[in-house]
C-alpha atoms as a printed R data frame, in Angstrom:
   type eleno elety resid chain resno      x      y      z
1  ATOM     1    CA   MET     A     1 64.878 51.097 52.089
2  ATOM     2    CA   SER     A     2 66.612 48.992 54.678
3  ATOM     3    CA   LYS     A     3 70.048 47.429 54.828
4  ATOM     4    CA   GLU     A     4 70.300 43.782 55.856
5  ATOM     5    CA   GLN     A     5 73.628 42.241 56.833
6  ATOM     6    CA   GLY     A     6 75.008 40.167 53.949
7  ATOM     7    CA   VAL     A     7 72.139 41.057 51.579
8  ATOM     8    CA   GLY     A     8 72.371 44.775 50.806
9  ATOM     9    CA   TRP     A     9 69.789 47.540 50.566
10 ATOM    10    CA   GLN     A    10 66.201 46.331 50.045
11 ATOM    11    CA   LEU     A    11 63.083 48.238 48.985
12 ATOM    12    CA   TRP     A    12 60.042 47.698 51.234
13 ATOM    13    CA   ARG     A    13 56.377 48.669 50.947
14 ATOM    14    CA   LEU     A    14 54.794 49.910 54.191
15 ATOM    15    CA   PRO     A    15 50.978 50.232 54.126
16 ATOM    16    CA   ILE     A    16 49.958 53.644 55.456
17 ATOM    17    CA   ASP     A    17 46.820 52.227 57.105
18 ATOM    18    CA   GLY     A    18 48.701 49.465 58.919
19 ATOM    19    CA   GLY     A    19 49.319 45.879 57.985
20 ATOM    20    CA   ARG     A    20 52.479 43.950 57.327
21 ATOM    21    CA   PRO     A    21 55.519 45.475 55.617
22 ATOM    22    CA   GLU     A    22 56.370 43.782 52.306
23 ATOM    23    CA   VAL     A    23 59.770 43.318 50.649
24 ATOM    24    CA   LEU     A    24 59.451 44.293 46.954
25 ATOM    25    CA   GLY     A    25 62.450 42.343 45.680
26 ATOM    26    CA   LEU     A    26 64.826 45.159 44.703
27 ATOM    27    CA   VAL     A    27 68.257 44.571 46.280
28 ATOM    28    CA   LEU     A    28 71.214 46.928 45.816
29 ATOM    29    CA   ARG     A    29 74.683 46.146 47.114
30 ATOM    30    CA   THR     A    30 75.987 49.738 47.076
31 ATOM    31    CA   THR     A    31 75.119 52.815 49.142
32 ATOM    32    CA   VAL     A    32 71.638 54.287 48.587
33 ATOM    33    CA   ALA     A    33 71.219 58.067 48.795
34 ATOM    34    CA   SER     A    34 68.717 60.820 48.052
35 ATOM    35    CA   LEU     A    35 65.598 58.618 48.175
36 ATOM    36    CA   SER     A    36 62.547 60.673 47.179
37 ATOM    37    CA   ALA     A    37 58.900 59.663 46.695
38 ATOM    38    CA   HIS     A    38 56.598 61.455 44.243
39 ATOM    39    CA   PRO     A    39 53.525 63.044 45.895
40 ATOM    40    CA   ASP     A    40 51.196 60.650 44.010
41 ATOM    41    CA   GLY     A    41 52.921 57.679 45.707
42 ATOM    42    CA   GLN     A    42 53.444 55.843 42.415
43 ATOM    43    CA   ARG     A    43 57.086 56.748 41.700
44 ATOM    44    CA   ILE     A    44 60.349 56.965 43.582
45 ATOM    45    CA   ALA     A    45 63.779 58.249 42.636
46 ATOM    46    CA   PHE     A    46 67.097 57.504 44.293
47 ATOM    47    CA   SER     A    47 70.786 57.295 43.581
48 ATOM    48    CA   HIS     A    48 73.197 54.527 44.490
49 ATOM    49    CA   GLY     A    49 76.747 53.507 43.847
50 ATOM    50    CA   PRO     A    50 80.264 54.131 45.033
51 ATOM    51    CA   LEU     A    51 81.401 57.682 45.659
52 ATOM    52    CA   GLY     A    52 82.179 59.428 42.388
53 ATOM    53    CA   GLY     A    53 80.364 56.894 40.205
54 ATOM    54    CA   ALA     A    54 76.719 56.746 41.277
55 ATOM    55    CA   ASP     A    55 73.775 55.684 39.112
56 ATOM    56    CA   ILE     A    56 70.439 57.514 39.208
57 ATOM    57    CA   TRP     A    57 67.278 55.385 39.131
58 ATOM    58    CA   VAL     A    58 63.660 56.425 38.563
59 ATOM    59    CA   MET     A    59 61.038 53.724 39.039
60 ATOM    60    CA   GLU     A    60 57.404 53.812 37.924
61 ATOM    61    CA   ASN     A    61 54.645 51.270 38.511
62 ATOM    62    CA   PHE     A    62 56.855 49.222 40.822
63 ATOM    63    CA   LEU     A    63 54.189 48.496 43.429
64 ATOM    64    CA   PRO     A    64 52.084 45.340 43.135
65 ATOM    65    CA   LYS     A    65 48.451 45.768 42.055
66 ATOM    66    CA   GLU     A    66 46.041 45.510 44.965
């Protein structure tokens, strides 16, 4: 995740063997916390939202097919 001025938090894919980073198109305008990747690399979980009212997201199969 990265935060870009005026855009919000964005999810990126970073190839482990090198290559160009890729923006995956998920943009969140609230604070992102507790980002965790599953050991198989296919799922992530994170929370976001204002203090006291956060959502919890779990995403599967979000990476593009190679």
